[in-house]
C-alpha positions in Angstrom: 0.1 -0.1 0.2 1.3 3.3 -0.8 2.6 6.4 1.7 1.0 9.3 0.3 3.0 10.8 3.2 6.1 10.2 1.9 8.4 10.8 -1.1 10.2 7.7 -1.6 9.5 4.5 -3.8 7.0 2.0 -2.2 8.8 -1.2 -1.9 6.3 -3.3 -3.5 7.2 -1.7 -6.9 10.2 -2.7 -6.0 9.1 -6.4 -5.7 7.9 -6.3 -8.9 10.6 -4.7 -10.4 12.8 -7.7 -9.3 10.6 -10.0 -10.8 11.6 -8.7 -14.5 15.4 -9.0 -13.7 17.2 -10.8 -16.6 18.3 -14.6 -15.9 22.2 -13.6 -14.6 23.8 -15.2 -12.0 24.3 -12.3 -10.4 20.7 -11.4 -11.0 19.2 -14.8 -9.5 21.9 -15.0 -6.8 19.8 -15.4 -3.5 22.6 -12.8 -1.9 20.7 -10.3 -4.6 17.1 -10.6 -3.6 15.8 -8.1 -1.8 16.2 -8.7 2.0 12.1 -8.4 3.3 10.8 -10.3 0.1 13.5 -13.1 0.5 11.8 -15.5 2.4 15.4 -18.0 3.4 16.9 -15.0 4.8 13.7 -14.0 7.1 13.9 -17.4 8.3 17.4 -17.7 9.0 17.6 -18.5 13.3 19.0 -14.7 12.9 16.2 -13.6 12.3 14.0 -14.5 15.4 14.2 -11.6 16.9 12.4 -9.9 13.7 10.1 -12.7 12.9 8.8 -12.6 16.6 7.9 -8.3 16.0 6.3 -8.9 12.6 3.9 -11.8 14.3 3.2 -9.2 17.0 2.6 -6.3 14.6 0.5 -8.0 12.1 -2.3 -8.8 14.3 -2.2 -5.8 16.1 -2.6 -3.7 12.9 -5.2 -6.2 11.9 -7.4 -5.1 14.7 -6.9 -1.8 14.7 -7.5 -1.4 11.3 -11.2 -3.3 11.9 -11.1 -1.1 15.4 -11.7 -3.6 17.9 -10.7 -2.4 21.4 -12.2 -4.9 23.5 -12.1 -8.8 23.3 -14.0 -11.2 25.5 -11.5 -14.0 25.3 -12.9 -18.3 25.4 -10.3 -21.0 26.2 -11.0 -24.5 26.1 -10.7 -28.0 24.3 -10.2 -28.9 21.4 -11.6 -31.7 21.8 -15.4 -31.2 23.1 -17.6 -32.4 20.5 -20.5 -30.4 18.9 -23.7 -32.1 20.1 -24.5 -33.4 17.1 -21.3 -35.3 17.0 -21.1 -36.5 20.7 -21.8 -39.9 19.7 -18.3 -40.1 18.4 -16.4 -39.1 21.0 -13.4 -40.6 21.9 -14.5 -41.2 25.5 -17.9 -41.2 27.5 -16.1 -38.3 29.2 -15.8 -35.8 26.3 -19.1 -37.2 24.9 -20.9 -35.6 28.3 -18.4 -32.7 27.7 -20.4 -31.4 24.5 -22.5 -29.2 27.2 -20.0 -27.4 27.1 -19.9 -26.5 23.1 -23.1 -25.6 23.7 -22.3 -23.2 26.7 -19.8 -21.3 24.5 -22.2 -21.0 21.7 -24.5 -19.4 23.9 -21.9 -17.0 26.0 -20.3 -16.1 22.6 -23.8 -15.3 21.2 -24.9 -13.0 24.2 -21.8 -11.4 24.4 -21.6 -10.7 20.4 -25.0 -9.2 20.8 -24.2 -6.7 22.8 -20.6 -6.6 20.7 -22.9 -5.3 17.5 -24.5 -2.4 19.1 -21.1 -1.1 19.6 -20.0 -1.7 15.4 -18.0 -4.9 17.1 -15.3 -2.6 18.6 -16.3 -3.6 21.9 -16.3 -6.6 24.0 -15.3 -8.9 20.5 -15.3 -12.6 21.0 -12.0 -14.2 20.3 -10.8 -17.7 20.3 -7.7 -19.5 19.7 -9.5 -20.3 16.0 -9.9 -24.3 16.0 -12.1 -26.8 16.6 -14.1 -27.6 19.7 -14.8 -24.7 21.9 -12.8 -22.4 20.0 -15.3 -23.5 17.2 -18.4 -22.9 19.5 -17.3 -19.2 20.7 -16.8 -18.1 16.8 -20.4 -20.0 16.0 -21.7 -18.6 19.2 -20.7 -14.8 17.6 -22.0 -15.8 13.9 -25.1 -16.5 15.4 -25.5 -12.9 16.5 -24.7 -11.3 13.3 -21.4 -10.3 14.6 -17.6 -10.6 14.1 -14.9 -12.6 16.1 -11.4 -13.4 16.3 -9.5 -16.2 15.7 -5.9 -16.6 16.8 -4.9 -20.0 15.3 -1.0 -21.4 15.3 0.8 -24.0 13.4 0.1 -27.5 14.7 2.0 -30.7 13.8 -1.4 -32.1 12.7 -2.2 -29.0 10.7 -5.0 -27.3 12.3 -6.7 -25.0 9.8 -8.7 -22.2 11.2 -13.4 -23.3 11.7 -15.0 -21.6 9.0 -16.9 -19.2 11.9 -14.0 -17.0 12.3 -14.4 -13.6 10.6 -12.1 -14.1 7.6 -10.4 -10.7 8.0 -9.7 -11.3 11.7 -8.6 -14.9 11.1 -4.7 -14.7 12.2 -1.9 -17.6 12.1 0.9 -17.8 14.5 4.3 -19.7 14.5 4.8 -18.2 17.9 2.8 -19.6 20.9 4.3 -16.7 23.2 3.2 -13.7 21.1 0.0 -15.7 20.2 -0.8 -15.7 23.9 -0.4 -11.9 23.9 -2.8 -11.0 21.5 -5.2 -13.2 23.5 -5.1 -10.9 26.4 -3.7 -7.3 25.2 -7.3 -6.2 24.9 -9.3 -8.7 26.8 -12.1 -7.3 28.9 -13.3 -10.9 30.5 -11.6 -14.2 30.4 -13.9 -17.4 29.8 -12.7 -20.7 30.2 -13.9 -23.9 29.3 -12.7 -27.7 30.4 -9.7 -28.4 28.1 -6.4 -30.1 28.4 -2.3 -28.6 28.6 -3.4 -25.9 26.3 -6.3 -24.7 28.1 -4.6 -24.9 31.5 -1.1 -22.8 29.9 -3.6 -20.5 29.0 -5.8 -20.2 32.2 -2.5 -19.9 34.3 -0.7 -17.5 32.3 -3.7 -15.2 32.8 -4.1 -15.6 36.2 0.0 -15.2 36.8 -0.5 -11.6 34.8 -3.4 -10.4 37.2 -1.9 -11.9 40.6 1.4 -10.1 39.2 -0.5 -7.5 38.3 0.8 -7.1 34.7 -2.4 -6.8 33.3 -5.5 -5.3 34.7 -7.7 -7.3 36.7 -10.7 -8.6 34.6 -13.8 -11.7 35.4 -12.0 -14.7 35.2 -14.9 -17.4 34.7 -14.2 -21.0 35.0 -17.2 -23.0 33.2 -17.5 -26.2 35.2 -16.6 -26.3 38.9 -16.6 -30.3 39.6 -14.3 -30.1 36.6 -12.0 -27.6 37.7 -12.1 -28.8 41.3 -11.1 -32.1 40.0 -8.4 -31.3 37.9 -6.3 -28.8 40.3 -6.9 -28.8 44.2 -7.3 -25.3 44.7 -7.3 -25.3 48.3 -4.2 -27.3 48.3 -2.2 -24.3 46.6 -3.6 -22.2 49.8 -2.9 -25.0 52.5 0.3 -24.9 51.2 1.1 -21.4 51.4 2.3 -21.3 47.6 -0.5 -18.9 47.1 -2.8 -17.1 49.3 -6.4 -18.0 49.8 -6.8 -14.0 48.5 -5.8 -15.3 45.1 -8.7 -17.4 44.9 -11.2 -14.4 44.4 -9.1 -14.0 40.9 -11.7 -16.1 39.1 -15.5 -17.4 39.7 -17.0 -21.0 39.1 -20.0 -20.7 36.5 -22.0 -22.8 34.8 -23.9 -21.5 32.3 -24.1 -18.9 30.0 -26.2 -16.3 31.8 -24.0 -17.4 35.1 -21.2 -15.8 33.1 -22.9 -12.6 31.9 -23.8 -11.9 35.1 -20.9 -12.5 36.8 -19.4 -10.0 34.2 -21.6 -7.4 34.7 -21.4 -7.4 38.6 -17.9 -8.1 38.8 -16.8 -4.7 40.4 -19.4 -5.0 43.0 -18.3 -8.4 43.9 -16.0 -8.0 46.4 -12.9 -8.3 44.7 -9.7 -6.4 44.7 -9.8 -3.0 43.2 -8.3 -2.9 39.4 -4.6 -3.8 39.2 -2.8 -0.6 37.1 -2.7 -1.8 33.5 -0.1 -3.2 31.8 
């Protein structure tokens, strides 16, 4: 895109120009490629800091271009089936967890109905862009006629984005760390559904940042109290002294989309600690 503020030649013009270079050893040498148009150079180990910066910047510019100011984050398992597919689940437990697909879809639908009133600039649903709970979140946003963000990542099994993500808000990542930053940079609430290692990683990353004051305190909603109490012995952490009793106030257990909306709407009145200074 041409920058009319600058008198210099546009980089895209030079990319087109070098494509017409003569077929000589000098012009076709890898050393002669423009640095910013040379994939081998950009993927070199020494360029990792630049790739990290690019991966931070591209989604940031895309979200800014769409006017997305704040988001509601949905984390949860990729393996949780749609209700219509529950009979094909790999375990009875996963089959029963299809209820969380519906709750995630309902929650995202309700949040997005509010977001639409702002022109889809505030409280935009963001998920990991994949299947399971992530698909349910993007699907609920689509049900409400709004937009939603998908932050996908390249995995060995070639995870593709689900079909409900708003196409120009669908981003792909190489670095997990940068992806996690984008999940939280605009977050006004975090809804976490049952999941595996990835979900646990995302949950505890967020709780750590809030606990240590590295990000603002926002509502953290754990869907399915029985699941979360089974997989994490919260009270044991308190008894061991590795967290304080007050840290258990950083999140709230909920069962339904309605519960979650109520917690978000009344969060500042819920007796939680005051807001921690922003990032």
